[in-house]
C-alpha positions as CSV (number, residue, x, y, z in Angstrom):
1,M,7.9,37.2,-24.9
2,E,8.5,34.4,-22.5
3,T,9.1,31.1,-23.0
4,L,9.4,27.8,-21.2
5,T,11.2,24.8,-22.7
6,I,10.8,21.3,-21.2
7,T,11.6,17.7,-22.1
8,Q,9.0,16.3,-24.6
9,P,5.9,14.8,-22.0
10,D,4.2,11.8,-22.3
11,D,0.7,10.8,-21.4
12,W,0.1,7.9,-19.2
13,H,-3.5,7.6,-19.6
14,I,-5.3,8.4,-22.9
15,H,-8.3,7.1,-24.4
16,L,-7.7,6.9,-28.3
17,R,-11.0,5.0,-29.3
18,D,-10.9,3.1,-32.5
19,G,-12.0,3.2,-36.2
20,Q,-12.6,6.8,-37.8
21,A,-12.0,8.5,-34.5
22,L,-8.3,7.6,-34.8
23,T,-8.2,10.3,-37.5
24,R,-8.7,12.7,-34.7
25,T,-7.1,11.4,-31.7
26,V,-3.8,10.1,-32.9
27,P,-2.6,13.4,-34.6
28,D,-3.6,15.4,-31.6
29,A,-2.1,12.9,-28.9
30,A,1.2,12.9,-31.5
31,A,1.5,16.6,-31.3
32,Q,1.7,16.7,-27.7
33,F,3.5,13.7,-26.5
34,N,6.1,11.4,-27.5
35,R,4.7,8.3,-25.8
36,A,1.4,7.4,-24.5
37,I,-0.5,4.2,-22.5
38,V,-3.7,3.5,-24.5
39,M,-6.6,2.7,-22.9
40,P,-8.0,-1.0,-23.6
41,N,-11.7,-0.3,-23.1
42,L,-13.0,-0.5,-26.7
43,T,-15.9,-2.4,-28.0
44,P,-14.7,-5.2,-27.8
45,P,-12.3,-4.6,-25.0
46,V,-8.7,-5.3,-25.7
47,T,-8.1,-8.6,-23.3
48,D,-5.4,-10.4,-25.2
49,I,-1.9,-9.8,-26.9
50,A,-3.2,-10.5,-30.3
51,M,-6.0,-7.7,-30.2
52,A,-3.4,-5.5,-28.6
53,E,-1.0,-5.7,-31.2
54,A,-3.8,-5.3,-33.9
55,Y,-5.1,-2.2,-32.1
56,R,-1.5,-0.7,-32.1
57,Q,-1.3,-1.4,-35.8
58,R,-4.4,0.5,-36.3
59,I,-2.9,3.3,-34.2
60,L,0.5,3.6,-36.1
61,T,-1.4,4.2,-39.3
62,H,-2.6,7.5,-38.1
63,I,0.4,9.1,-36.8
64,P,1.5,11.8,-39.4
65,E,4.5,11.4,-41.1
66,G,7.7,12.6,-39.7
67,V,6.0,12.6,-36.1
68,D,7.5,10.4,-33.4
69,F,5.0,9.1,-31.2
70,T,5.0,5.6,-29.7
71,P,1.7,3.9,-28.2
72,L,2.1,1.8,-25.1
73,M,-0.5,-0.8,-24.9
74,S,-2.6,-2.0,-22.0
75,L,-5.0,-4.9,-21.8
76,Y,-8.3,-4.9,-20.2
77,L,-8.4,-7.2,-17.1
78,T,-11.7,-9.4,-17.0
79,D,-12.7,-11.7,-14.3
80,T,-11.7,-14.6,-16.5
81,M,-8.3,-13.6,-17.8
82,S,-5.5,-16.2,-17.2
83,V,-2.3,-15.9,-15.2
84,D,-0.8,-17.2,-18.4
85,T,-2.0,-14.2,-20.4
86,L,-0.9,-11.7,-17.6
87,K,2.8,-13.8,-17.9
88,Q,2.8,-13.3,-21.8
89,A,1.7,-9.8,-21.6
90,A,4.5,-9.0,-19.0
91,A,7.0,-10.7,-21.5
92,H,5.7,-8.9,-24.5
93,P,7.8,-5.6,-25.5
94,N,4.6,-3.4,-26.4
95,I,2.2,-4.1,-23.7
96,Y,3.0,-2.0,-20.6
97,A,0.2,-2.4,-18.0
98,V,-3.4,-4.0,-17.3
99,K,-6.5,-1.7,-16.7
100,L,-8.9,-2.8,-14.0
101,Y,-12.2,-1.3,-14.8
102,P,-15.1,-2.4,-11.9
103,A,-17.8,-3.4,-13.8
104,G,-20.2,-0.6,-14.6
105,A,-18.1,2.3,-13.2
106,T,-17.5,4.1,-16.7
107,T,-17.5,4.2,-20.1
108,N,-17.4,0.7,-22.0
109,S,-16.5,-0.9,-18.4
110,A,-19.6,-3.6,-18.6
111,A,-17.0,-6.5,-19.2
112,G,-14.6,-5.1,-16.4
113,V,-14.2,-6.9,-12.7
114,T,-17.2,-7.8,-10.9
115,N,-15.1,-9.2,-7.5
116,I,-11.6,-7.6,-7.3
117,L,-10.6,-9.0,-4.2
118,G,-11.2,-12.5,-6.0
119,L,-8.6,-11.9,-8.7
120,Y,-5.6,-12.8,-6.1
121,P,-3.9,-15.3,-8.6
122,Q,-4.0,-12.6,-11.3
123,F,-2.3,-9.8,-8.8
124,E,0.3,-12.4,-7.9
125,A,1.3,-13.1,-11.4
126,M,1.4,-9.4,-12.2
127,Q,3.5,-8.8,-8.8
128,A,5.9,-11.7,-9.5
129,H,6.5,-10.4,-13.4
130,G,6.5,-6.5,-12.8
131,L,3.3,-5.9,-14.8
132,P,1.7,-2.7,-13.6
133,L,-2.0,-2.5,-12.5
134,L,-3.7,0.4,-13.6
135,I,-6.9,1.2,-11.5
136,H,-10.1,3.1,-12.3
137,G,-10.5,3.8,-8.6
138,E,-14.5,3.8,-7.7
139,V,-17.2,1.7,-6.6
140,T,-20.2,1.6,-8.1
141,Y,-22.5,2.0,-5.1
142,G,-22.8,5.0,-2.5
143,D,-23.0,8.6,-3.5
144,I,-21.4,9.5,-6.6
145,F,-19.3,12.1,-5.0
146,D,-17.9,9.5,-2.4
147,R,-17.0,6.3,-4.7
148,E,-13.5,7.3,-5.0
149,A,-13.2,7.5,-1.4
150,I,-14.9,4.3,-0.7
151,F,-12.9,2.3,-3.2
152,V,-9.8,3.7,-1.5
153,N,-10.8,2.5,1.8
154,E,-12.5,-0.7,1.0
155,I,-10.8,-2.2,-2.0
156,L,-7.3,-0.4,-2.5
157,S,-6.4,-0.5,1.0
158,P,-6.4,-4.1,1.7
159,L,-5.4,-5.0,-1.8
160,R,-2.0,-3.0,-1.2
161,E,-1.7,-4.8,2.1
162,D,-1.7,-8.3,0.5
163,F,0.4,-7.3,-2.4
164,P,3.2,-4.6,-1.2
165,E,5.3,-5.3,-4.4
166,L,2.7,-4.5,-7.0
167,K,3.2,-1.6,-9.3
168,I,0.0,0.3,-8.9
169,V,-1.3,3.4,-10.6
170,L,-4.3,5.1,-9.0
171,E,-5.6,6.8,-12.3
172,H,-7.0,10.0,-12.6
173,I,-7.4,10.7,-9.0
174,T,-9.9,13.3,-7.8
175,T,-9.9,13.6,-4.0
176,S,-7.9,14.3,-1.2
177,E,-8.2,10.8,0.2
178,A,-6.8,9.5,-2.9
179,R,-3.8,11.7,-2.8
180,D,-3.2,10.8,1.0
181,F,-3.4,7.3,0.2
182,V,-0.5,7.5,-2.4
183,L,1.5,9.6,-0.2
184,A,1.4,6.9,2.5
185,Q,2.6,4.2,0.0
186,S,6.1,3.1,-1.4
187,S,7.5,4.2,-4.8
188,H,5.5,1.1,-5.9
189,V,2.3,3.4,-6.0
190,A,1.6,6.4,-8.3
191,A,-1.4,8.5,-9.4
192,T,-2.0,10.2,-12.7
193,I,-3.8,13.6,-12.5
194,T,-5.8,15.2,-15.5
195,P,-6.0,19.0,-16.6
196,H,-9.5,19.1,-16.2
197,H,-9.3,18.1,-12.4
198,L,-6.6,20.7,-11.6
199,L,-8.6,23.5,-13.7
200,Y,-12.1,22.7,-12.5
201,D,-14.2,21.6,-9.4
202,R,-17.9,20.5,-9.2
203,N,-19.0,24.2,-9.1
204,Q,-17.9,24.6,-12.9
205,L,-20.3,21.6,-13.6
206,L,-23.3,22.2,-11.8
207,A,-23.7,26.1,-10.6
208,G,-26.1,27.9,-13.0
209,G,-27.4,24.9,-15.0
210,L,-25.7,21.4,-15.6
211,K,-22.9,21.7,-18.1
212,P,-22.5,18.4,-19.9
213,D,-18.8,19.2,-21.3
214,Y,-17.7,18.9,-17.7
215,Y,-18.9,15.5,-17.1
216,C,-16.6,13.0,-16.5
217,L,-16.1,10.0,-14.4
218,P,-14.6,10.2,-11.5
219,I,-16.9,13.2,-11.4
220,L,-15.5,16.7,-10.5
221,K,-15.3,17.4,-6.6
222,R,-15.4,20.0,-4.2
223,V,-12.6,22.7,-4.8
224,E,-10.6,21.5,-1.5
225,H,-10.2,18.3,-3.6
226,Q,-9.2,20.1,-6.3
227,Q,-6.6,22.2,-4.2
228,A,-5.5,18.8,-2.8
229,L,-4.6,17.5,-6.5
230,M,-2.9,20.9,-7.3
231,A,-0.7,20.7,-4.2
232,A,0.5,17.1,-5.1
233,A,1.0,18.0,-8.9
234,T,3.1,20.6,-8.0
235,S,4.9,19.0,-5.2
236,G,7.6,17.3,-7.0
237,D,6.8,14.1,-5.5
238,P,7.5,11.7,-8.2
239,R,4.4,9.3,-7.5
240,F,2.3,11.8,-9.4
241,F,2.6,12.1,-12.8
242,L,0.6,13.5,-16.0
243,G,-2.4,11.5,-17.4
244,T,-4.8,13.2,-19.3
245,D,-7.7,10.8,-19.5
246,S,-8.7,12.5,-22.6
247,A,-11.8,10.8,-23.7
248,P,-13.4,11.9,-26.8
249,H,-17.5,11.6,-27.4
250,T,-19.3,13.6,-30.1
251,S,-21.2,16.7,-29.0
252,S,-24.6,15.0,-29.8
253,T,-23.6,12.2,-27.2
254,K,-22.7,14.6,-24.7
255,Y,-25.7,17.0,-24.9
256,A,-28.0,13.7,-24.6
257,A,-30.5,12.9,-22.1
258,C,-28.1,10.3,-20.7
259,G,-24.9,12.3,-21.6
260,C,-21.3,10.2,-22.1
261,A,-18.8,10.7,-19.3
262,G,-15.7,11.9,-20.8
263,I,-13.4,15.2,-21.6
264,Y,-11.5,15.6,-24.7
265,N,-8.4,17.5,-23.6
266,A,-5.9,16.1,-25.9
267,Y,-6.1,19.2,-28.4
268,S,-4.2,21.3,-26.0
269,A,-3.1,19.3,-23.2
270,I,0.1,20.5,-22.3
271,E,-0.9,24.3,-22.6
272,L,-3.9,23.1,-20.2
273,Y,-1.3,22.1,-17.6
274,A,0.8,25.2,-18.1
275,Q,-2.5,27.1,-17.3
276,A,-3.0,25.3,-14.4
277,F,0.3,25.4,-13.0
278,A,0.6,29.0,-13.9
279,Q,-2.4,29.8,-11.8
280,V,-0.4,28.8,-8.5
281,N,3.0,30.2,-9.7
282,A,4.5,26.6,-10.0
283,L,5.7,26.6,-13.7
284,S,9.1,25.6,-12.8
285,K,7.3,22.0,-11.2
286,L,5.8,21.2,-14.8
287,E,8.7,19.6,-16.4
288,A,9.0,16.6,-13.8
289,F,5.4,16.4,-13.4
290,A,4.8,16.1,-17.3
291,S,8.4,14.6,-18.5
292,F,10.1,12.8,-15.6
293,H,8.0,11.3,-13.1
294,G,6.0,8.8,-15.5
295,P,9.0,7.2,-17.3
296,D,10.7,7.1,-14.2
297,F,8.0,5.0,-12.5
298,Y,7.4,2.9,-15.6
299,G,11.2,2.2,-16.1
300,L,11.8,3.8,-19.2
301,P,14.1,6.2,-20.3
302,R,13.1,10.1,-20.3
303,N,12.8,11.6,-23.5
304,G,15.7,13.4,-25.3
305,T,13.7,15.8,-27.3
306,S,11.9,18.9,-26.1
307,I,8.9,21.2,-26.6
308,T,8.7,24.9,-26.3
309,L,5.7,27.1,-24.9
310,T,5.5,30.5,-25.3
311,Q,3.4,33.1,-23.0
312,Q,0.9,33.9,-25.8
313,D,-3.0,34.2,-25.5
314,W,-4.9,32.0,-27.9
315,V,-8.5,30.8,-28.0
316,V,-9.4,26.9,-28.1
317,P,-11.7,26.2,-31.0
318,E,-15.4,26.1,-30.2
319,Q,-15.3,22.5,-32.0
320,L,-13.5,19.9,-33.5
321,S,-14.0,17.5,-36.3
322,F,-14.6,14.0,-35.0
323,A,-15.7,10.6,-36.8
324,G,-18.1,12.5,-39.2
325,S,-19.4,14.7,-36.6
326,Q,-17.9,17.2,-33.9
327,L,-16.8,17.1,-30.5
328,T,-16.2,20.2,-28.2
329,P,-12.6,20.2,-26.7
330,L,-11.9,21.5,-23.0
331,Y,-11.6,25.0,-22.8
332,A,-13.6,25.6,-25.9
333,G,-13.7,29.2,-26.9
334,Q,-11.8,30.3,-23.7
335,T,-8.4,31.8,-23.7
336,L,-5.2,30.0,-22.7
337,I,-2.2,31.9,-22.1
338,W,0.7,29.2,-23.3
339,K,1.1,28.1,-26.8
340,R,3.0,25.0,-27.6
341,Q,5.3,26.0,-31.0
């Protein structure tokens, strides 16, 4: 039986939600990762240090005994966030980034930014104090399959020119345009890539009938974009690293007339990445993508622990308990070929 041992990975983009949801999401994340950047799009959003600290404490109470897991907190950028708040966040030991959601672009983004290029004082403060800006890179107009590319061309490119030293992570990229943008930048720009955008293209979402379990934002794209992401993830380029964008929703809200956008992959995240990398004979590249590039970008030490994956067929559960209901995990009922020990 073949095995693969790698340095303990981290997740640089995860949604844990809050309240009863933490009973599911935190143990799943802690079983997979040593650290995780926690998204702040709660209701209400996490917009100041006190809220971030309170949220962190709620997460900590759900970490299983004996498990080493560190939530890395972020703030939710708004039109009215002050420069002083950003300076305080940059100096705070538990806050690692600020997340930019264009208003209306995705789940719980109504309080997001309405005029990105109008926040230059905030970006100047972040650049000066070394506070990374994490970006959901989509506009809210135009064809839904083009919104990431439009964002890169119309919003991100001028922002980059005006703030060349600002650390930016373009989150959960889905297009060759986003990949190419990152490749053209300095080491101050990086991107996270999800397992579902490596494993699937829009045919899985739409062909033969709409499948709500594959609906996420940014939406799955054409196969050529999926191939571009796979090439980036397996390239060894340090500007690309793991970020699951795991986002739980109950099955009832996924299978509704207006189904929620989000895919839950935290239950088997590293096995899903291994599945994707194995499909292109690139398992030797998995450790750097999952365990090295993220901490290097954030200026954090690489983990000193390791995990072992065994080549072993196993079936992902059809349903998982979640917040008094159930959710459908990614790859539900399907066979993965690597199993975390």
